[in-house]
Structures are given as C-alpha cells and as structure tokens.
N, C-alpha and C positions, 0 to 999 in steps of 0.2 A: 164225608159223603153227602150229597145236595139230596134234599127230600122232594123240595119243588121250587119252581121259579114263578114268581107273580109279578106280571107285568103288562107292558104295551105290546101286541102282536104288530110287529113292524110288517112281516112278510109271511105268507103260506102259500105252501104247495101241496100236492099231494103225498111228497115225501120229507118235506122239511118245512121247518117253522121257525122262525127267528123272533125271540122276544127280548125286548129290551127291559133290563132291570137295573135301576142305580147307575145309568149311564153305559151300561156295558150290554152288547147285543150278543146273545147266545144262540148258537144255530144247533137245532134239535133235529134229529132223525125221529120221523113219527111214521105212523101207520095210517091207510085210509080212514080207519075207524075215529082215530084222532082229529085228522084232517076234517071228517064231517063234523066232529062236535065243535070245532072252532072257526070253520068257515064262516067268513063274515063277521066275527067278532073283533073288537078293539083291545079288548083286555081279556086276560087269562089266567088262571092258574094251572100251571101243568106239572105234572108229577114227574119226576126226573129218576131214569137209572144212567149212572155212568160207568164207562169203560175206559181205565187208563191202561194203555199198552206203551211199550218203549215208544211206537213209531205213531201212535195217536191217541187224543182224549176226546172219546165219543160221548156225546149225551144223547139218550133217547128219551123222547117226551109222551106222555101218556095222559088222556083225558079222564078216565076213570082209573080207580085202584085195581078194578078186576082186570083190567087189560094190563097193567104193571105185573099183576101176580101171574098172569098167565105168561106173559114174557119171562119172566123168572123163572118158572116151571120148565118152559121150552128151552132155555138155553141150560137147562141142567141136565137135558137128555143128551148123550153120547152123539156126536155128529150133528147136532143143531146149534149153528152160531147165531149171533145177533141178528144178522141181515136175513138169514133163513126163518127165525121167528118171526123179524117184523113182516116178511113175505107172507107167512100162515095168516097172521093177525090183519093183513091188508086183505087176504082171500077170503076169510072167515070173521062174523062178529065174534065176540066173546062168548054170546050166548050158543052159536053155532058150534064153537070150537069144543066148548065144554060138552055140549050134547054128543059130538061125534066120539070125543074121548069116553064119555060114559056109556055110549051105547057101543063101544069098540068098531066103529064105522072107519075101517081102513080106506073106503073108496072115496070119502069125502077128503080125506089127507092127501092122498095120491094124486087128487084133481089139483093140488096146489103145484105150481111150477117148482122144480127141484126137488120135490119130495118123493122117492122111490118108496117101493114096499117095504125095504128093511127099516128105513128110518120111520116111516108110517108105524111099522109095529113096534119100533123101540119107544115111539110116544105113547103108543096106546097101553104098552106095558109097565112103563116107568111112571106114567101119570094119572093111571086109572084110579087109585086110591087117593090121590094128591088134589083131583079136582072136585071132589065130593062136598067140602065145605063152600065152594063156589057157585054150585048147582043153583042155588035159591036165589044168590045175587045175580048169575047170569040170566034167569027167567024175567027178572026186573027190567033188564036192558032195554031201552028204546033209542033208535036215532033218528035224528031228524034229517030229512034229504033237501036239499035245494038244487032245483033246476037252473041252469044258467044257458046263454046261447050256445047253439050247435058249434059254431067255430071255434068259441072259445073251451068247450068241453074236448074238443078235438086236441086242441092245442095243449091242454093241461093233461090230458089222457096220456097223449105221445110222450109229452115229457117227463111225466112220471115215470112210465114204462121204462124210457131210454136211462132215467137215473137210477131204476132198479137194476139196470145191466142188460135190457135187451136192445138189438138194433133198431135205428129210428125206422128205416123202411119197413121192416116187419111189424114194428109197433104200429106205424101209419096205417098200414093193410089192414092190420087186425081190428083196429078202432073204427076205422072205417065200414068195416063189414058189421061189426057190432051195432054202430048208428043207423047202418042201412035197414037192420033187421028189426031195431027196437030204438028208433029216434027220440022217446020220451024219457030215456035213462039220464040221470045225473050222472057227473064225473065219476062220481065214487062208484056207482053201479058199473059204467063203462068201462072202468079199469079192472074190476073185479072180473065180469065177462070176459074181457081181453085175456086176463092171467090164466083164467081157465082154459082159453083156447089156445094158448101160446106152450 
C-alpha cells in the first residue's frame, strides 16, 4: 500500500495531478480542495489511497490527512463510490463536510450533484459518530485561494466539469453564468458553484 508520494508536480488540473518520483510519473485523481493546496507549487508530498480492481489501478491523492480520512469514511458508506466521494470533497471543504455530518444537515449533502436524499441520509447515519474525532482538526483547516485570468478560469473550470462527467456545452453555460454573476471567483470557487447549479 502506498502511503504518500513526494516529488515534482509535473501537471495539475482541478481533477488530476501528475507527480514525478524516481523517474516515474504518477497520475492521481484529486478533489478541488487538494487542487487548491497544490496549485502553483513545484514540489509536493501527496497522501495516497489506491484502489486496485481487475480493470484499473487508481490512485487518489490528498493534500491533508483529514481529507483522506473523510474520503475513506465516505467510501465505507453503502452506495458511495470513490468518484462520488471525490465529488463531495470537491463541493465541500473537509470542515464543511464534518459540520454537515455533525449537525445532520441533509440539505448541504443533497446540494452535491448525484447525491439523493437516501444517500445523504445513509451518510449522516453511518458517519455521525465517526466524524467526532475529526471535528477539532476540521475547524483548524484553512485554504488559500488564488485568482487567475478569466479565460483561464473558464477553460479550467469547464475542463474539470467535463472530466467529472458533465457535458461540455452544459458545463460551458453554467461556468459562464457563475462568472457573469461573480467575476471575482477563483477557479475552485467557480467549479464549486457550478457543481451546485448542475
């Protein structure tokens, strides 16, 4: 089992990161929270969770231990797979997710694309006692936001939404709407807003 990979960040997008270590490039699936943490950095130590299936060997990367812990808790819930867990962690920060579970806030969870009422209820019931140790850690969490040019933001946001499984035309329209209403948003904020609208 790989615990972490430390090396040069060769490429990063809102949904994937390629890190080179020992001459090998590892493609990692990441959330927006991890993207925010590593955006603009040349080197990084990325915590790993690997999923080995017959048809695929997938690596998920995390900037913080709390995010990986939450990912593991989410995929332990019946009906929540790795991609859905990543979608949740792209829509909510670890602190927001912990608070939503701790306060049994079903509305916040059902606002995430692909999460219905039944799945949200299962997450709340299964994880309500398991997130308690993470609450103190979550309250300390702080993210740094970086704004980039509007065209680049649009391009990156649309690309990320397409990689998450949304149609390009719909993604383009939603991102344009978000930026029209709030032009000052960073790419991560645009994607989070778009995910809530789709």
